[in-house]
C-alpha positions in Angstrom: -78.4 22.0 -15.9 -75.4 19.9 -14.9 -72.2 20.6 -17.0 -71.0 17.9 -19.4 -68.3 15.9 -17.7 -65.3 15.4 -20.1 -62.2 13.4 -20.0 -59.2 14.6 -22.0 -57.0 11.8 -23.4 -53.7 13.1 -25.1 -50.0 12.3 -24.4 -49.0 16.1 -24.8 -49.5 17.7 -21.4 -49.2 21.2 -23.0 -52.0 20.5 -25.4 -54.2 19.0 -22.6 -53.7 22.2 -20.6 -54.8 24.3 -23.3 -57.9 22.1 -24.1 -58.8 22.2 -20.3 -58.7 26.0 -20.5 -60.8 26.0 -23.6 -63.5 23.7 -22.1 -63.4 25.0 -18.6 -64.2 28.5 -20.0 -67.7 27.1 -21.1 -70.6 27.1 -18.6 -71.9 23.8 -19.8 -68.5 21.9 -19.7 -66.1 20.6 -16.9 -62.9 18.4 -17.3 -63.1 15.8 -14.7 -59.9 13.8 -15.6 -57.0 13.6 -18.0 -55.1 10.7 -19.4 -51.8 10.2 -21.3 -52.7 7.0 -23.1 -55.5 4.7 -24.1 -55.4 2.4 -21.1 -55.3 5.2 -18.7 -58.3 6.8 -20.5 -60.3 3.6 -20.2 -59.5 3.3 -16.5 -60.5 6.9 -15.8 -63.8 6.3 -17.8 -64.5 3.3 -15.7 -63.9 5.1 -12.4 -65.6 8.4 -13.2 -68.3 7.7 -15.8 -68.0 10.9 -17.7 -70.3 12.0 -20.5 -67.6 12.5 -23.3 -64.0 11.5 -24.0 -61.8 13.6 -26.1 -59.3 11.1 -27.5 -56.2 11.6 -29.6 -55.6 8.7 -32.0 -51.8 8.4 -31.8 -50.7 8.0 -28.2 -48.1 5.7 -26.7 -49.2 2.2 -25.6 -52.4 2.8 -27.4 -54.3 0.8 -30.0 -56.8 3.5 -31.1 -59.4 1.2 -32.5 -59.5 -1.1 -29.6 -59.5 1.9 -27.2 -62.6 3.4 -29.1 -64.4 0.1 -28.9 -63.7 -0.3 -25.1 -65.0 3.3 -24.6 -68.2 2.7 -26.7 -68.8 -0.5 -24.6 -68.6 1.7 -21.6 -71.3 3.9 -22.8 -69.3 7.0 -23.1 -69.3 9.1 -26.3 -65.9 9.5 -28.0 -64.7 12.7 -29.7 -61.6 11.9 -31.8 -59.2 14.8 -31.9 -56.3 14.2 -34.2 -53.9 15.6 -36.8 -54.7 12.8 -39.4 -56.7 14.3 -42.2 -57.2 11.0 -43.9 -60.3 9.1 -45.0 -59.0 5.8 -43.7 -58.5 7.1 -40.2 -62.0 8.7 -40.2 -63.7 5.4 -41.4 -61.7 3.3 -38.9 -62.6 5.6 -36.0 -66.3 5.7 -36.9 -66.4 1.9 -37.5 -65.0 1.4 -34.1 -67.7 3.5 -32.5 -66.4 7.2 -32.3 -69.1 9.8 -32.4 -67.0 12.8 -33.8 -63.9 13.4 -35.7 -62.2 16.7 -35.3 -58.9 18.0 -36.6 -56.4 19.5 -34.0 -55.8 22.4 -36.2 -59.5 23.3 -35.9 -60.0 22.4 -32.3 -60.6 26.0 -31.1 -63.5 26.2 -33.7 -65.0 22.8 -33.9 -64.2 20.9 -30.6 -66.9 22.6 -28.5 -69.5 22.1 -31.1 -68.4 18.4 -31.5 -68.8 17.8 -27.7 -72.2 19.4 -27.7 -73.4 17.5 -30.7 -72.3 14.0 -29.5 -73.9 14.8 -26.1 -77.2 15.3 -28.0 -76.7 12.0 -29.8 -75.6 13.4 -33.0 -72.4 12.8 -34.9 -70.0 15.5 -35.8 -67.5 15.3 -38.6 -64.9 17.9 -39.7 -63.8 18.5 -43.2 -61.6 15.3 -43.0 -64.8 13.3 -42.9 -66.3 15.1 -45.9 -69.4 16.0 -43.8 -70.8 18.8 -41.8 -72.2 19.0 -38.3 -75.3 16.9 -37.9 -74.9 14.9 -41.2 -74.2 11.3 -40.9 -71.3 9.8 -42.7 -71.5 6.1 -43.2 -68.4 4.3 -41.9 -66.5 2.0 -44.2 -68.3 -1.4 -44.2 -65.4 -3.3 -42.8 -67.7 -6.1 -41.5 -69.1 -6.4 -45.1 -65.9 -7.9 -46.3 -65.8 -11.6 -47.0 -63.2 -13.8 -45.1 -61.0 -13.9 -48.2 -61.3 -10.2 -48.9 -60.1 -9.5 -45.3 -57.3 -11.8 -45.8 -56.2 -10.0 -48.9 -56.6 -6.6 -47.2 -54.4 -7.8 -44.3 -51.6 -9.1 -46.5 -51.7 -5.7 -48.5 -51.3 -4.0 -45.2 -48.2 -6.1 -44.5 -46.8 -4.9 -47.8 -47.2 -8.1 -49.9 -47.5 -7.8 -53.7 -50.4 -9.4 -55.6 -48.1 -12.1 -56.7 -46.9 -12.8 -53.2 -50.4 -12.8 -51.8 -51.5 -15.2 -54.6 -48.7 -17.7 -53.5 -49.6 -17.4 -49.8 -53.2 -18.0 -50.4 -52.9 -20.5 -53.3 -54.8 -18.4 -55.7 -54.0 -16.8 -59.1 -52.7 -13.4 -59.3 -55.8 -12.4 -61.4 -58.0 -13.7 -58.5 -56.2 -11.7 -56.0 -56.6 -8.6 -58.2 -60.3 -9.2 -58.3 -60.5 -9.4 -54.5 -58.5 -6.2 -54.1 -60.8 -4.5 -56.6 -63.8 -5.6 -54.5 -62.2 -4.4 -51.3 -61.5 -1.0 -52.8 -65.1 -0.8 -54.0 -66.6 -1.7 -50.6 -64.4 0.7 -48.7 -64.5 3.5 -51.2 -60.7 3.4 -51.5 -58.6 3.9 -54.7 -55.0 2.9 -54.3 -52.8 0.3 -52.6 -51.5 3.1 -50.3 -55.2 3.7 -49.2 -55.6 0.0 -48.5 -52.3 0.0 -46.5 -53.4 3.1 -44.3 -56.9 1.5 -43.8 -55.4 -1.8 -42.7 -53.1 -0.1 -40.3 -55.9 2.2 -38.9 -58.2 -0.8 -38.4 -55.6 -2.7 -36.4 -55.3 -5.5 -39.1 -51.6 -5.3 -39.1 -49.7 -6.4 -36.0 -46.8 -4.1 -35.2 -43.5 -4.5 -33.2 -42.5 -8.1 -33.8 -46.0 -9.6 -34.2 -46.6 -12.5 -36.6 -48.5 -12.4 -39.7 -52.1 -13.2 -38.7 -52.8 -14.8 -42.1 -49.8 -17.0 -42.3 
């Protein structure tokens, strides 16, 4: 049986070296390339066509959601390896097409199982995803939001209050509160902080000088 061909994408060289040792110690796995950011990971996948990519969510010059989507379109299975133990990040990664979500603190225990699981066509979610190996966890229904609900979510992500959102969208404050409640219900979120984290994780908020997309 041919070993699983894996690409490691993480901006920390020391961590990549440790992960390579872990994976290369398995008879059924081999590391075929490494990358230090999302664009490099996509380039390596296009060139090498591996079976699995192990991807850190927070690398320089990397939009994690866009990167996962690109990798998914290339037909590679993505294992997210991250320090973010947050439901919003889990849902965003799964909605973008990731097949597994593993915490870095548990990599020595769960990463190998996650790689093998996704290669079999299963999903693998660590405790952050509130699921166990082999159990599917439905991603947040981002595409189930109406256009107006998405607008409200974006503006919340930018830090606008309900009153400010109402003024920008020519709505009453009560109507904005209703839209916000619907968004929370659809995404299984509870607080404004949850909504902000989700908007950031989904790439709805333009960083570094970008303009408000709803303006």
